[in-house]
C-alpha angles and dihedrals in degrees: 000000000000117000116225108245097209094056093046092049089059095053114126100163132041115193123187141185112227112216109061093009109052089020133038090256095254122126114208129192130198121222088264091056097254115149118237128196130188119224127185117238090211090058088050093052091049092052092049091051090048092052090049088054089058100260116137115228128204141174126211117185137165093218128070124227137156087216090066091052090051095048092046090051091051091053097041094246103160099179104070116162119177130174089035111164092173107041094177092057091049090049092049089053092050092050092048094047093048095042092237132145120240088226089066094050133094124207121193118201144160109192142041093269087069096054099090091053092044090053090055100055131075094236117032116188131196124200119238096264098038119138115270097256090054092049090051090053094049128101088200135021118201120235092210117075122245115275089018105075104304093123092043088054091055094044091053091051092051093046092048091050092050092047091053090053100043118127090237091061091046091047092050091052092045094046092051092052094041093048092057092046093047092050090052092046091048091053090050092049091049092050090048091049094055108090130178115250111256115258115249114254113268111261116245116242113253114263 
């Protein structure tokens, strides 16, 4: 599935579920009963690059875990919402607080609990192994699986789209075209400015 560049270039907010999106969906417990989650370092690097490009990142999850808080802190994710039973309502509050439009937001989900939030945003995304209803609701489905580069894939697409639409790129293209045109116009002006010296008046024959 090809992602539309224009819509990705307008993205100002990336919102993600945690389990099954930032992780592989598995929940592991140690013998002492401590919960363990696996995160992908490539996803993390993509989110850092996205934040540096000015895109706000957020997580909204139904579960609660100190691990999520720690990982979000490492990546600079400031909007961290756990224990969310109504993800759409939480997302609406984030948009209102940040003064952002839902049309400029992305939501990444994997299961039916994500559908209301996905239906709100301008660019809903499903991970590769999402349940069928979520895939049907998505504008884009990642080729990489969750917890193994799915978020990095999306981050790279957004960054590439924004780079293609940056003013610097447009200015470079415009300067190149204008430079050629200006040179041609200058040559025309110079040619037009060159005039032949007037011929001296013909001398009258002596009388």
